[in-house]
Every structure is written in C-alpha cells, then in structure tokens.
C-alpha positions, -999 to 999 in steps of 0.1 A, spaced: 131 855 305 107 871 330 71 863 319 52 858 289 20 872 277 -1 840 264 -34 842 252 -64 816 249 -54 810 211 -20 801 223 -26 776 249 -55 763 224 -26 752 200 -2 744 227 9 708 229 33 684 246 60 668 224 84 640 229 120 649 216 152 623 214 174 656 210 160 672 241 165 640 261 200 638 247 210 676 255 197 668 290 218 641 294 247 659 282 242 683 306 236 659 335 271 640 325 287 677 322 273 688 356 280 655 373 258 661 402 233 634 405 196 641 415 190 606 428 207 575 433 195 558 398 213 589 383 245 584 404 247 550 390 240 563 355 269 589 358 293 563 372 286 541 341 291 567 316 309 594 331 344 578 326 339 574 289 325 610 287 357 623 305 379 605 286 364 615 253 366 653 262 404 645 272 409 635 238 393 666 221 405 698 241 386 721 217 352 709 226 361 706 262 367 741 263 336 747 240 312 731 261 307 751 293 305 780 268 278 762 251 257 750 280 256 784 300 281 787 322 264 822 329 231 805 327 223 810 295 226 782 269 237 791 233 207 792 213 218 772 181 222 741 205 185 741 218 162 747 187 125 740 192 117 705 186 97 691 155 63 676 164 54 665 131 69 629 138 63 606 165 87 592 191 105 565 174 141 576 186 169 571 160 155 587 129 142 614 147 172 621 165 194 623 136 164 647 120 166 672 147 205 669 148 211 681 113 193 715 127 224 722 149 250 703 127 238 729 96 241 762 119 258 787 101 295 796 119 286 831 120 255 823 141 268 799 163 298 822 171 272 852 180 247 828 200 283 816 218 293 852 225 258 860 241 262 828 262 297 835 273 289 871 280 320 884 258 343 874 229 352 836 224 386 825 238 409 824 207 409 784 205 371 786 197 374 811 169 368 787 145 342 776 118 335 741 129 317 745 162 282 734 155 297 704 140 317 697 170 286 700 193 268 679 169 294 654 172 293 653 211 255 652 209 254 622 187 278 604 208 261 610 240 227 597 221 246 566 206 265 557 238 239 567 268 208 574 256 198 550 226 202 518 244 178 531 273 157 550 249 126 527 249 123 531 289 127 568 289 103 572 264 78 554 285 85 574 315 82 607 294 48 594 279 37 585 312 44 622 324 25 637 297 -5 613 303 -2 626 340 -2 663 331 -27 659 304 -52 643 334 -40 673 358 -49 697 331 -86 685 324 -91 685 362 -76 715 369 -69 738 340 -35 752 326 -24 767 359 -22 736 380 -4 718 349 21 744 346 27 756 381 50 726 388 72 723 357 96 743 372 102 761 405 102 795 388 74 789 366 37 797 374 5 812 360 3 843 371 -34 853 361 -41 881 332 -26 861 304 4 860 321 30 830 325 59 837 345 89 816 329 114 824 357 124 853 378 151 871 357 144 910 349 139 902 312 113 920 294 80 907 289 73 889 255 40 886 237 32 849 224 0 861 207 -2 838 175 25 816 184 28 780 193 40 769 229 53 731 233 59 716 264 88 691 263 95 666 289 130 650 298 143 625 324 173 640 336 166 674 359 174 697 335 152 721 317 153 752 294 133 778 270 137 775 235 127 799 208 123 799 169 145 825 151 123 855 139 114 854 105 117 881 80 93 902 96 106 897 134 79 871 144 84 841 163 64 811 155 70 786 182 86 785 219 94 755 238 95 746 275 116 720 282 111 707 319 121 679 338 96 648 345 77 649 378 104 634 407 82 601 411 89 596 373 125 609 370 134 581 395 135 547 376 135 529 409 102 510 417 82 524 446 88 506 481 59 493 495 60 487 535 66 448 545 35 442 559 15 458 533 37 439 508 30 403 526 -7 415 527 -13 421 490 18 411 474 47 431 465 39 439 432 1 449 438 12 467 473 37 488 447 8 498 427 -12 510 454 13 527 473 21 550 439 -14 558 434 -14 588 460 -16 606 428 -41 597 399 -21 576 372 -31 556 341 -20 521 334 7 534 311 20 556 336 23 528 363 40 504 337 68 529 331 71 537 369 70 499 381 86 484 356 59 455 356 43 444 327 10 457 313 -6 423 322 6 421 355 -4 462 362 -43 454 349 -43 422 373 -31 442 403 -57 471 392 -88 448 390 -79 431 423 -78 463 438 -106 478 419 -129 451 435 -117 456 466 -127 493 471 -87 503 475 -85 523 442 -111 539 419 -107 551 384 -122 578 361 -117 590 325 -97 622 318 -101 626 279 -90 594 263 -73 582 294 -83 561 325 -69 575 357 -67 551 386 -65 565 423 -65 555 459 -99 557 476 -102 566 511 -101 529 520 -68 524 502 -56 555 519 -64 542 554 -48 508 545 -14 525 534 -12 548 563 -18 521 587 11 503 572 33 534 580 38 546 542 
C-alpha cells in the first residue's frame, strides 16, 4: 500500500467508526492464527478454539478457503473486508447483520477474482464453486454469535474508550500523533503523505474521499477501500487498527500492594492507569469498575492533588499530577 496523499479536506471528513463486523473479522483472524497477544486472549482462544476447529473439521471446503481468504500471502481478499458503514450506531446485532449481507451478496466472479489476488494465482480445484461468499459469511456469523456477541457490550466499551483517548490525543497534538501509533508501519510523513505500510506499492491520492478509522480489540489490522465507481473514483477508505495495548488487555491494572493498602485497591488502580490521560468512560472500560465507583475515586484523587483534569473537545480527561507520579514511583510501579 505504501503511502497515501491525504489533504486537509480528507482529514476534516475523517472519523472513527465502531464496526461489529470488523471486530468479528479480527476475532476470526485471531482464532485462525491461534497466537495470543496476551494472557486474556489465551484464555479466550482456549475457550473458543476447540469449537472453532471442530466446525472447520466438519466443513473442509471452508477450512481450505479460509487461509486463502485471510491473506496467507499478506493480502486479504477484498470482498471480506468492506469499508464499514458509518450511518448507524454501535448497537451490535442489527448492525452486524447489515454489514454481513454485503459479504454474503458478493457476486461469485468478484469473490473469485479477489481470492486469486490474495492467493497469488489460480484457486485450488475444490474452491472453484459459486458459494464462497456465503461460506465466509456463514463462518463470520458463527464467530459473531458464539464468540463476540456475548461479550459485545464490554468490547464496545473498550473500543469507544480507545476512540475517546485518541480523540483527546488528536486535540492535543494533531493528526500526526494520533496516527503514528495505530500500526508499527503507519506514520505521518509530512507534505500530505500518510505512510500506511512499508511495502513497495505506488502512492495513492485520497483527495476528495473519506478516511475512516476502525478500532478492534484483537491485535489485528488491515486496510479497506470501496470499489471504484463507474468513473474510477474511490469514495471511502478505512484503516482497521488494534486498540492500544492497555485497552486490548481486559485485565485490571495491578497496583503495588503498599499503594493499594494506602489508597484502597480500586483507587490505587485508577491512579496507576493515569500515566496517560483517560476519560471516565475509558477508566470504566479498562478497570471493570462501575461508573459511580470510578467517579468517587477520581474525586478523592482530585481533592488530594494526585490527579488533574482538562477538557478535550466534549470529553474530560484525567491525568496524574507530579505529586501522583511521585507517589506511584515511590511504590515501585
């Protein structure tokens, strides 16, 4: 993909989007890769991996199709990763099925062409059949129903917290700072140039098109583009990226024992997390504590001068003060 030329108008129309389908696709990739990024993901894989493998064993055509589809050669078949719709909210089920139908209704010839590009050559004989989009859609529906939907409210809170944090970063330091840590290869190069990855692809101009940013909780990421219209123009592009490391790990922050005895474990955990600014919503998602509990902890920490707060757009971000830093460092955190 190389780099994209992105002007001010493109950035002005850019936005963050929550996509249940992208979250499900990333979860499918995690199940297929079976290489956990952290202990919580290991537990998730241990919980759902056996049923996933059993399903593929019972469906050898889909089992053969999957590595071709998901980019065995580092290129995902385009029809599997449509640019998310951003008109709706983040309710989950209804939106997931609205997005899934776009995959399910992909013409067979289009899917085959996309798969041959991903496979870097003709497809194996067993995959020369017209029902490949339906098979991938059926598998994604299973992953959603069995592994994502039961946990969607928590995942949505984590994703929304990441958006709040990045929006705050954007307001403080601009797009360059907000984009640089979405992916190890992504960075703002200056001169309207956004590096997407380090591959030797020709640059693309995104002038006049919209750029969407889509966080997911599994440590997966990809680029999506709309298919060109009759005039060859692409109107929307999406960068799907993994949530920041802290957010992707749903474990509670471990506060030093002495600090927990001094402040209480919940309050100490909040203070430890505030090495970077976070909103109340962000803290609720990361700690697993209720909104009321987090609010009470923040009030005590504010009154003690251990944290401060500032407004970033519509959000209020809390951060650790110098006094709070001294206290945390003194406890060996």
